[in-house]
C-alpha positions in Angstrom: 28.6 41.9 4.4 29.4 38.7 6.2 32.3 36.7 4.8 30.9 33.4 3.6 34.0 32.4 1.6 34.8 29.6 4.0 31.3 28.0 3.9 31.2 24.5 2.5 27.9 23.3 0.8 26.8 19.7 1.1 24.0 18.9 -1.3 21.9 15.8 -1.6 18.6 14.7 -3.2 15.9 12.8 -1.3 16.1 9.3 -2.9 16.6 5.7 -1.8 13.6 5.5 0.5 13.5 3.9 3.9 16.7 1.8 4.7 17.0 -0.1 8.0 19.6 -2.7 7.1 22.7 -0.5 6.6 25.1 1.2 9.0 25.0 5.0 8.9 28.5 5.3 7.4 27.4 3.2 4.4 24.0 5.0 3.8 23.7 7.6 1.1 22.5 10.9 2.5 19.3 10.9 0.5 18.1 7.7 2.2 15.8 7.8 5.2 16.0 6.2 8.6 12.4 7.2 9.2 9.8 7.8 6.5 6.3 7.7 7.8 3.4 8.8 5.8 5.8 10.0 3.1 5.9 8.0 -0.1 8.8 7.8 -2.5 7.7 9.9 -5.5 8.2 8.4 -9.0 9.1 12.0 -10.0 11.8 12.2 -7.3 11.8 13.0 -3.6 9.5 12.0 -0.7 5.9 13.1 -0.9 3.5 13.5 2.0 0.7 11.0 1.2 -2.8 11.9 0.4 -5.6 11.2 2.8 -8.8 9.3 2.6 -12.5 10.2 2.8 -15.7 8.2 3.4 -17.1 6.7 0.2 -20.6 7.2 1.6 -21.4 9.1 4.8 -23.6 6.3 6.0 -22.2 3.3 7.8 -22.7 -0.1 6.3 -25.6 -1.5 8.3 -24.7 -4.0 11.0 -26.5 -7.2 11.6 -25.7 -8.2 15.1 -22.7 -6.4 16.5 -21.3 -2.8 16.3 -17.8 -4.3 16.1 -18.5 -6.0 12.7 -15.8 -5.0 10.2 -16.4 -4.6 6.5 -15.5 -8.0 5.1 -15.6 -6.9 1.4 -15.4 -3.6 -0.3 -15.4 -3.8 -4.1 -16.1 -1.3 -6.9 -18.7 -2.4 -9.4 -20.7 -0.3 -11.9 -19.9 3.0 -10.3 -21.0 1.8 -6.8 -19.3 -0.1 -4.0 -20.4 -3.5 -2.8 -19.8 -4.0 0.9 -20.3 -7.1 3.1 -20.8 -6.8 6.8 -21.9 -9.7 9.1 -24.3 -11.9 7.2 -25.4 -9.4 4.6 -24.1 -7.7 1.5 -25.0 -4.1 0.5 -24.4 -1.7 -2.4 -24.3 2.1 -2.5 -23.1 5.0 -4.5 -21.4 8.0 -2.9 -24.7 9.3 -1.6 -27.9 7.7 -0.2 -28.4 4.7 2.0 -26.9 1.2 1.5 -29.2 -1.2 -0.3 -29.2 -4.8 0.8 -28.7 -7.3 -2.0 -27.7 -10.6 -0.2 -28.3 -12.0 3.2 -28.0 -15.2 5.2 -24.3 -15.7 4.7 -23.6 -17.6 7.9 -20.2 -17.3 9.5 -18.8 -15.5 6.5 -15.1 -14.7 6.6 -13.1 -12.2 4.5 -14.3 -12.2 0.9 -12.5 -12.5 -2.4 -14.1 -11.3 -5.5 -13.7 -11.1 -9.3 -15.2 -8.9 -12.0 -16.0 -10.4 -15.4 -18.1 -10.0 -18.5 -20.4 -12.8 -19.6 -22.5 -12.6 -22.7 -22.1 -8.8 -22.8 -23.2 -8.3 -19.2 -20.9 -7.2 -16.4 -20.8 -9.5 -13.4 -19.0 -9.8 -10.1 -18.6 -13.0 -8.1 -17.6 -13.3 -4.5 -16.6 -16.0 -2.0 -16.3 -16.0 1.8 -14.9 -19.4 2.8 -18.1 -20.4 4.6 -21.0 -20.2 2.0 -21.5 -20.9 -1.7 -20.0 -18.4 -4.0 -22.4 -15.8 -5.3 -22.6 -13.8 -8.6 -24.3 -10.4 -9.1 -25.1 -8.7 -12.4 -26.2 -5.3 -11.0 -29.8 -6.5 -10.6 -29.9 -10.2 -9.5 -27.9 -12.1 -6.9 -27.5 -15.8 -7.6 -25.8 -18.5 -5.5 -23.5 -20.8 -7.5 -24.7 -24.0 -5.9 -25.2 -26.4 -8.9 -24.2 -30.0 -8.7 -20.4 -30.1 -8.5 -20.0 -26.6 -7.2 -17.7 -26.1 -4.2 -19.8 -25.6 -1.0 -17.7 -23.0 0.7 -14.8 -21.6 -1.5 -12.5 -19.0 -0.1 -10.8 -17.8 -3.3 -12.4 -17.1 -6.7 -11.0 -15.6 -9.9 -11.4 -15.9 -13.6 -9.1 -17.5 -16.2 -9.7 -18.5 -19.8 -13.4 -17.6 -19.8 -14.1 -19.8 -16.8 -14.3 -19.3 -13.0 -11.8 -20.9 -10.7 -12.4 -21.6 -7.0 -10.2 -22.8 -4.2 -9.9 -22.9 -0.4 -13.0 -25.0 0.3 -12.8 -26.8 3.6 -13.4 -30.3 2.0 -10.0 -30.1 0.2 -7.8 -27.0 0.6 -5.4 -28.3 -2.0 -8.0 -28.5 -4.8 -9.0 -26.0 -7.5 -12.4 -26.4 -9.1 -13.3 -24.6 -12.4 -16.5 -24.2 -14.4 -17.0 -25.2 -18.1 -15.7 -22.6 -20.6 -17.9 -19.5 -21.1 -20.1 -20.2 -18.1 -20.1 -19.3 -14.4 -22.5 -21.9 -13.1 -21.8 -25.1 -15.1 -19.7 -27.6 -13.1 -20.4 -30.6 -15.3 -17.2 -32.4 -16.4 -19.0 -33.5 -19.6 -19.1 -29.8 -20.6 -15.5 -29.1 -19.8 -15.6 -28.3 -16.1 -13.1 -30.0 -13.8 -10.6 -29.8 -11.0 -6.9 -30.1 -10.3 -4.8 -30.4 -7.2 -1.5 -29.1 -5.9 0.6 -30.6 -3.0 0.1 -27.5 -0.8 -2.8 -25.7 0.7 -3.9 -23.0 -1.7 -3.5 -19.5 -0.4 -4.3 -17.4 -3.5 -5.3 -17.6 -7.2 -4.1 -14.9 -9.5 -4.5 -14.6 -13.3 -1.4 -13.1 -14.9 -1.2 -12.6 -18.7 -1.8 -16.1 -20.2 -1.2 -18.0 -16.9 -3.0 -18.6 -13.7 -0.6 -18.4 -10.8 -1.6 -20.7 -8.0 0.0 -19.9 -4.6 0.3 -22.5 -1.9 1.7 -22.3 1.6 5.0 -23.9 0.5 4.7 -24.0 -3.3 3.8 -21.8 -6.3 2.5 -23.2 -9.6 1.5 -21.8 -13.0 -1.4 -23.2 -15.0 -1.2 -22.7 -18.8 -3.5 -23.7 -21.6 -7.0 -22.8 -22.6 -9.3 -25.7 -21.6 -9.2 -28.9 -19.6 -8.0 -30.6 -22.8 -4.7 -28.8 -22.8 -4.2 -27.4 -19.3 -0.6 -27.8 -18.0 0.4 -27.4 -14.4 4.0 -26.5 -13.8 5.9 -25.5 -10.6 7.4 -22.0 -10.3 9.1 -23.0 -7.0 8.7 -25.8 -4.6 10.6 -24.1 -1.8 8.7 -20.9 -1.2 5.0 -20.2 -0.8 2.7 -17.3 -0.1 1.9 -16.7 3.6 -1.3 -14.8 3.0 -3.4 -14.5 -0.2 -4.6 -11.0 0.6 -1.0 -9.7 0.0 -1.0 -10.7 -3.7 -1.1 -7.9 -6.2 0.1 -7.1 -9.7 2.4 -4.1 -10.0 4.6 -2.9 -12.9 4.4 -6.1 -14.9 5.0 -8.5 -12.0 3.2 -10.0 -9.0 4.1 -9.1 -5.4 3.3 -11.4 -2.5 4.4 -12.0 1.1 6.8 -14.9 1.5 8.4 -16.2 4.7 11.3 -13.7 4.3 9.3 -10.6 3.3 7.9 -9.3 0.1 8.8 -11.1 -3.1 8.0 -11.0 -6.8 7.0 -14.1 -8.8 9.6 -13.3 -11.5 12.4 -12.9 -8.9 11.4 -16.0 -7.0 11.3 -18.1 -10.2 14.7 -16.8 -11.3 16.5 -17.1 -8.0 14.2 -19.7 -6.4 14.8 -20.0 -2.6 17.9 -17.8 -2.5 17.4 -14.9 -0.1 18.2 -12.5 -2.9 14.8 -13.2 -4.3 13.2 -10.9 -1.7 12.7 -7.2 -2.6 12.3 -5.9 0.9 15.7 -6.6 2.3 16.1 -2.8 3.2 13.2 -3.1 5.6 13.5 -6.7 6.7 13.2 -5.9 10.4 9.6 -4.7 9.8 8.6 -8.2 9.0 10.1 -9.7 12.2 6.9 -8.8 14.0 4.8 -12.0 14.2 1.9 -10.5 16.0 -0.2 -9.9 12.9 -3.7 -11.3 12.6 -4.8 -9.8 9.3 -3.1 -8.6 6.1 -4.5 -6.4 3.4 -2.9 -4.9 0.3 -3.7 -2.5 -2.4 -2.1 -1.0 -5.5 -2.2 2.7 -6.4 -1.7 2.4 -10.1 -0.8 6.0 -11.0 2.1 5.9 -8.5 3.4 2.5 -9.4 2.8 1.8 -5.7 2.0 -1.3 -3.6 0.7 -0.9 0.0 0.6 -3.6 2.6 -1.3 -3.2 5.8 -0.8 -5.4 8.9 -3.2 -5.4 11.8 -2.9 -7.0 15.3 -6.7 -6.9 16.1 -6.1 -7.3 19.8 -3.7 -4.3 20.1 -3.8 -2.0 17.1 -6.2 1.0 16.9 -6.9 3.0 13.8 -4.3 5.6 14.9 -1.6 3.0 15.6 -2.0 0.6 12.6 1.1 0.6 10.5 1.6 -0.3 6.9 4.4 -0.5 4.3 4.7 1.3 1.0 6.7 -0.1 -1.9 7.3 2.0 -5.0 8.7 0.5 -8.2 11.4 2.7 -9.7 13.8 2.1 -12.5 16.6 1.2 -10.1 14.4 -1.1 -7.9 12.0 -0.7 -5.1 12.0 2.2 -2.5 10.1 1.8 0.7 8.2 3.9 3.3 5.7 3.3 6.1 2.2 4.4 6.8 0.4 5.0 10.1 -3.3 5.6 10.6 -4.8 3.5 7.8 -6.5 0.3 9.0 -8.3 -1.6 6.2 -10.3 -4.7 6.7 -10.8 -5.2 3.0 -9.6 -3.4 -0.2 -10.1 -3.0 -3.9 -9.0 -0.8 -6.7 -10.4 -0.2 -10.2 -9.6 2.2 -13.0 -12.4 3.8 -15.1 -11.5 6.0 -18.0 -8.2 6.9 -16.5 -9.6 7.6 -13.0 -8.4 5.2 -10.2 -10.7 4.2 -7.4 -8.7 2.9 -4.4 -11.2 1.6 -1.9 -11.0 0.1 1.6 -13.5 -1.0 4.2 -12.8 -0.3 7.8 -13.0 -2.1 11.1 -15.5 0.6 12.1 -18.1 -0.3 9.5 -17.5 2.5 7.0 -16.1 2.3 3.4 -13.4 4.8 2.5 -11.8 6.0 -0.7 -8.0 6.6 -0.5 -6.0 9.2 -2.4 -8.6 11.8 -1.4 -8.2 15.0 0.7 -5.5 16.1 3.0 -6.5 14.2 6.2 -7.5 10.7 7.3 -11.2 11.5 7.2 -10.8 14.5 9.4 -7.8 13.4 11.4 -4.5 15.1 10.7 -1.9 13.1 8.9 1.3 12.9 10.9 4.3 12.7 8.5 7.8 12.1 9.6 11.1 12.1 7.8 14.6 11.6 9.3 17.8 11.6 7.3 20.9 9.4 8.2 23.5 11.0 10.5 25.7 12.8 8.0 29.4 13.5 8.7 30.1 15.2 5.3 33.0 12.9 4.7 34.9 13.4 8.0 33.5 12.4 11.3 36.5 13.9 13.1 35.9 17.5 12.3 33.3 19.7 14.1 31.0 21.6 11.7 29.4 24.9 12.5 26.2 25.0 10.6 25.0 28.3 9.2 22.1 27.6 6.8 19.9 24.8 5.3 18.5 25.3 1.9 15.3 23.3 1.5 14.1 22.3 -1.9 10.5 21.1 -1.9 7.4 21.0 -4.2 4.3 22.3 -2.5 0.7 22.1 -3.6 -0.8 24.4 -0.9 -0.4 25.4 2.7 2.3 23.6 4.6 2.4 23.1 8.4 5.7 21.3 9.0 8.8 21.8 11.1 12.5 21.2 10.4 14.7 19.9 13.2 18.5 19.6 13.2 19.9 16.9 15.5 23.6 16.7 16.2 26.0 13.9 17.1 23.6 11.0 16.7 21.1 12.7 19.0 23.4 12.7 21.9 21.8 14.1 25.1 25.0 16.3 25.5 24.6 17.9 22.0 22.7 21.0 21.3 19.0 20.6 20.3 17.9 23.7 18.4 14.2 24.5 18.4 12.1 23.7 15.3 12.4 25.8 12.2 8.9 26.2 10.6 8.7 25.7 6.8 8.3 29.0 5.0 4.9 28.7 3.5 4.9 32.2 1.9 6.0 30.8 -1.4 3.4 28.1 -1.7 1.4 27.5 -4.8 -2.1 28.5 -3.8 -5.1 26.5 -5.0 -7.8 28.5 -6.7 -11.0 28.1 -4.9 -9.5 26.8 -1.7 -6.9 29.4 -0.6 -7.8 32.6 1.0 -7.3 35.8 -1.0 -4.7 38.1 0.6 -3.0 35.4 2.6 -1.7 33.1 -0.2 0.7 33.8 -3.0 -0.9 33.0 -6.4 1.5 32.0 -9.1 4.2 31.1 -6.6 7.2 28.9 -7.3 6.5 25.3 -7.9 9.9 24.1 -6.5 11.1 26.9 -4.2 14.5 27.0 -2.5 13.9 28.1 1.0 17.1 29.5 2.7 16.7 28.7 6.4 19.4 30.1 8.8 20.2 27.5 11.5 22.3 27.2 14.6 24.4 24.6 16.3 27.4 22.5 15.6 28.5 18.9 15.7 30.6 16.1 14.2 27.5 14.7 12.6 24.0 16.0 11.8 20.7 14.6 11.0 17.5 16.3 9.8 14.0 15.6 10.7 10.8 16.9 9.1 7.6 16.6 11.2 4.2 17.3 9.8 1.7 17.4 12.7 -1.0 19.7 11.3 -3.3 19.7 8.3 -1.0 20.3 5.3 -1.6 19.9 1.6 0.6 17.1 0.2 4.1 18.3 -0.7 7.4 16.7 -1.9 10.7 17.0 -0.2 13.2 17.2 -3.1 16.5 17.7 -1.4 18.7 19.8 0.9 21.9 21.8 0.9 23.7 22.1 4.2 26.1 25.1 4.6 28.8 25.0 7.3 32.3 26.0 8.1 34.9 23.6 9.5 35.8 23.8 13.2 38.3 21.9 15.3 39.3 18.3 14.8 38.9 15.9 17.7 
């Protein structure tokens, strides 16, 4: 039997997320220098993300150009409402799209809001170029009464009234309806308007407040009617760069400021101090100014915020990148996505089931968190650890084994790579070590009898013999083929000490 008494184990858990602002010597071994299409798991580790599938196999009908993107994709009454070009359609998961609204000249990206009025569910939308429109599942009605904004860009609900902003006549003004109405703009009945000293970029109801985002300011509106509305500043030094980045997550509001992602609570507490940003670990990802469009979404069951940034002149579907932020007890952990390119988004929860929807630049509507591929395209997942010296960069280590702890849900097609001495061209570069998929947990009804192990371990420890030596080592995991989602939990490196240099 081989003598392993001199082997030293080095154990670490996968935690900390993507970190790009620290030197290698300062990083914890569980952090990542690359974390693409892996998400920090709230239960620990890094999980390969789920895919997405078409909501409906039919493309949203185009009106004039095959390049028209989906300007709105919203979940309403078990169907999706999608806008493309001058028209608005609705469809379930099967069947053709039904046209419900047309003639929306020069429409831009839509905002929308769901509400209940008189016991009937409604949805209202605005596109920045036409009157806002409401829909009750049967009838579409333009909100064009006297006093209504002609072309609002933002719409939401607060205190049993609808609020509109972003109309071209006055981009600093917010107009609201009379209480318990969606089409009464008469000041005699309680409708009215207010103004901030910055161009409005988003309206967001939060608890008993309406948060009003401007380009350089953020305000809160409290009260119940025009008689007692109070407008107060949250900050006069920081604004929201793009309203489509605003989402509620884990009891706070996330938005994109000039220095990265922020929360409203942190911004109010620290004001314009740089510590108010939550994305310091990945600040360099926000240095790219060639971004034409932003979209964001929340995955509620994962306490996860996703931000997508598209350069429409350069980015294809395969190259579009995004950012994942996961709220954990100790703070936010980050990762990136590649291969998701939304032009509009929405999410809604019905009886515990979350619907995470996005419309594409290709004219289709998709549902995220479905399947193992991006609508048939394999998901490429990448993880890279920091360069680890095991406490002493001056001693060469001869590596014998890596013990991989992961949590599978089905077949895995991933490779493990060891890279020595900061990937020096003079260092050995061992070939890939395929993940051992013989211990996977097979899925009844999908796995093939005789080739999968039913009742396998849920968190196997795979002992992988390795070769090579170096003063520092980094691990890569690359997932290039169709795999079921799985979670990297941690690693143990086993080595014996060599010579000191």
